[in-house]
C-alpha positions in Angstrom: -52.2 16.1 -46.5 -54.7 14.7 -44.0 -54.4 11.3 -42.2 -57.6 10.0 -43.9 -56.2 10.6 -47.4 -52.8 9.0 -46.5 -54.6 6.0 -45.1 -56.8 5.6 -48.2 -53.7 6.0 -50.4 -51.8 3.3 -48.5 -54.8 0.9 -48.7 -55.4 1.6 -52.4 -51.7 1.1 -53.2 -51.4 -2.1 -51.2 -54.5 -3.7 -52.8 -53.5 -2.8 -56.3 -49.8 -3.7 -56.0 -49.7 -6.8 -53.8 -48.7 -9.0 -56.8 -45.7 -6.8 -57.5 -43.9 -8.1 -54.3 -43.4 -11.5 -56.0 -42.2 -10.0 -59.3 -39.8 -7.6 -57.5 -38.4 -10.6 -55.4 -37.8 -12.5 -58.6 -36.0 -9.5 -60.2 -33.9 -8.9 -57.0 -33.0 -12.6 -56.9 -32.0 -12.5 -60.5 -29.8 -9.4 -59.9 -28.1 -10.8 -56.7 -24.4 -10.1 -56.7 -24.5 -8.0 -59.8 -23.2 -4.4 -59.4 -25.9 -1.7 -59.8 -28.8 -4.2 -60.0 -30.7 -2.7 -57.0 -30.4 0.8 -58.6 -31.7 -0.5 -62.0 -34.6 -2.5 -60.4 -35.7 0.5 -58.3 -35.4 2.8 -61.4 -37.4 0.4 -63.5 -40.1 0.1 -60.8 -40.3 3.9 -60.5 -40.4 4.4 -64.3 -43.2 1.8 -64.7 -45.2 3.2 -61.8 -44.7 6.8 -63.0 -46.1 5.7 -66.4 -49.1 4.2 -64.6 -49.7 7.5 -62.7 -49.3 9.5 -65.8 -51.8 7.3 -67.7 -54.2 7.6 -64.8 -53.9 11.4 -64.7 -54.4 11.7 -68.4 -57.4 9.4 -68.2 -58.8 11.5 -65.4 -58.5 14.6 -67.5 -60.8 12.9 -70.1 -58.2 11.6 -72.5 -56.6 8.2 -72.9 -53.2 7.2 -73.9 -54.5 3.9 -75.1 -58.1 3.0 -76.0 -59.7 0.6 -73.4 -59.7 -2.2 -76.1 -55.9 -2.0 -76.3 -55.2 -2.4 -72.5 -55.5 -6.2 -72.5 -52.8 -6.4 -75.1 -50.3 -4.9 -72.6 -50.1 -8.6 -71.5 -47.9 -9.2 -74.5 -45.1 -7.3 -72.8 -44.6 -9.7 -69.8 -45.5 -12.6 -72.0 -42.7 -11.8 -74.5 -40.2 -11.0 -71.8 -41.1 -14.3 -70.1 -40.6 -16.3 -73.3 -37.3 -14.5 -73.9 -36.2 -15.3 -70.3 -37.2 -18.9 -70.7 -35.2 -19.2 -73.9 -32.2 -17.6 -72.3 -32.4 -19.8 -69.2 -32.8 -22.9 -71.5 -29.7 -21.9 -73.5 -27.7 -21.2 -70.3 -28.7 -24.6 -68.8 -28.0 -26.4 -72.0 -24.5 -24.9 -72.1 -23.6 -25.7 -68.5 -25.3 -29.1 -67.8 -26.4 -29.3 -64.2 -24.2 -26.5 -63.1 -25.8 -23.1 -62.3 -25.1 -20.8 -65.3 -22.7 -18.0 -64.7 -24.1 -14.7 -63.5 -24.6 -12.2 -66.3 -22.8 -8.9 -65.7 -25.8 -6.7 -66.3 -28.6 -8.5 -64.4 -32.1 -7.2 -64.9 -32.5 -4.0 -66.8 -34.5 -0.9 -65.7 -36.6 -0.8 -68.9 -37.4 -4.5 -68.6 -38.9 -4.0 -65.2 -40.6 -0.8 -66.2 -42.3 -2.6 -69.0 -43.5 -5.4 -66.7 -44.7 -2.9 -64.1 -46.6 -0.9 -66.6 -48.2 -3.9 -68.3 -49.2 -5.2 -64.9 -50.7 -1.8 -64.1 -53.7 -1.9 -66.4 -56.0 -2.6 -63.4 -54.2 0.1 -61.4 -55.1 2.7 -64.1 -58.7 1.5 -64.0 -58.9 1.9 -60.2 -56.9 5.1 -59.9 -58.7 7.1 -62.6 -62.1 7.4 -60.8 -60.3 8.0 -57.5 -58.3 10.8 -59.0 -61.3 12.2 -60.7 -63.1 12.6 -57.3 -60.1 13.6 -55.3 -59.3 16.9 -57.2 -55.8 18.2 -57.8 -54.8 18.4 -54.2 -56.0 14.9 -53.4 -54.5 13.4 -56.5 -51.1 15.0 -55.6 -51.4 13.6 -52.1 -52.2 10.1 -53.5 -49.2 10.4 -56.0 -46.8 11.4 -53.2 -47.8 8.5 -51.0 -47.7 6.1 -53.9 -44.2 7.1 -54.9 -43.0 6.7 -51.3 -44.6 3.2 -51.2 -42.8 2.2 -54.4 -39.6 2.4 -52.4 -41.1 0.4 -49.5 -42.2 -2.2 -52.1 -38.7 -2.4 -53.5 -37.2 -2.8 -50.1 -39.8 -5.5 -49.2 -39.0 -7.3 -52.5 -35.3 -7.2 -51.8 -35.8 -8.3 -48.2 -37.7 -11.4 -49.3 -35.2 -12.2 -52.0 -32.3 -12.1 -49.5 -33.9 -14.3 -46.8 -31.8 -17.5 -46.7 -34.6 -19.9 -47.4 -36.2 -17.7 -50.0 -32.8 -17.0 -51.6 -32.0 -20.7 -51.8 -35.4 -21.5 -53.4 -35.1 -18.6 -55.9 -31.5 -19.5 -56.6 -32.5 -23.1 -57.3 -35.8 -22.4 -59.1 -35.3 -18.8 -60.3 -34.5 -19.8 -63.9 -38.0 -21.5 -64.0 -40.0 -19.2 -61.7 -38.9 -15.9 -63.4 -40.1 -16.7 -66.9 -43.1 -18.7 -65.5 -44.4 -15.8 -63.5 -43.9 -13.4 -66.4 -45.7 -15.7 -68.9 -48.5 -16.4 -66.4 -48.9 -12.6 -65.8 -49.0 -11.9 -69.5 -51.6 -14.6 -70.1 -53.7 -13.4 -67.1 -53.7 -9.8 -68.5 -54.7 -11.0 -71.9 -57.4 -13.5 -70.7 -58.8 -11.2 -68.0 -59.0 -8.3 -70.4 -60.7 -10.6 -73.0 -58.1 -10.0 -75.6 -59.2 -13.3 -77.3 -62.9 -12.3 -77.4 -65.8 -12.7 -75.0 
């Protein structure tokens, strides 16, 4: 694995996943103080990103898991999760007045984050496929290894942001609004940017 390939892989990952830092921070804030939440969040991020890599590899081989016309509809996943989170937050607030609602035992689930990560990865698949096609098997393997290492770095960065006192206070105060709002906005962006509603 040469330094040039590693540098290109780091740059490519950073550009295509910069928006994931905010999403991960929100998930880590939601899971604060809940046993096993860090493990579940990291597992979900890895599952979602592994699905992105698999879809990119399959597309590179000349097949597609989903037709291009279906990719914008992946936005329905974060949109649905955001609406569900908004409903839960509203119910919790309604039941507890101005108090913060009690922490749920489970916190965010691995499959929930995996779905959001994969849905947000439609652009990643579009970028990774031609890169993998020109990199060959060895180059693609190198990219995948670097990407998978960087997923852990991204998770650590998200957790770091979520645990900074000022950020943690803001997320603790506004997390019930921000979490569903970001997921709904992400879902709408994917749907609109992919022209799911027509040209």
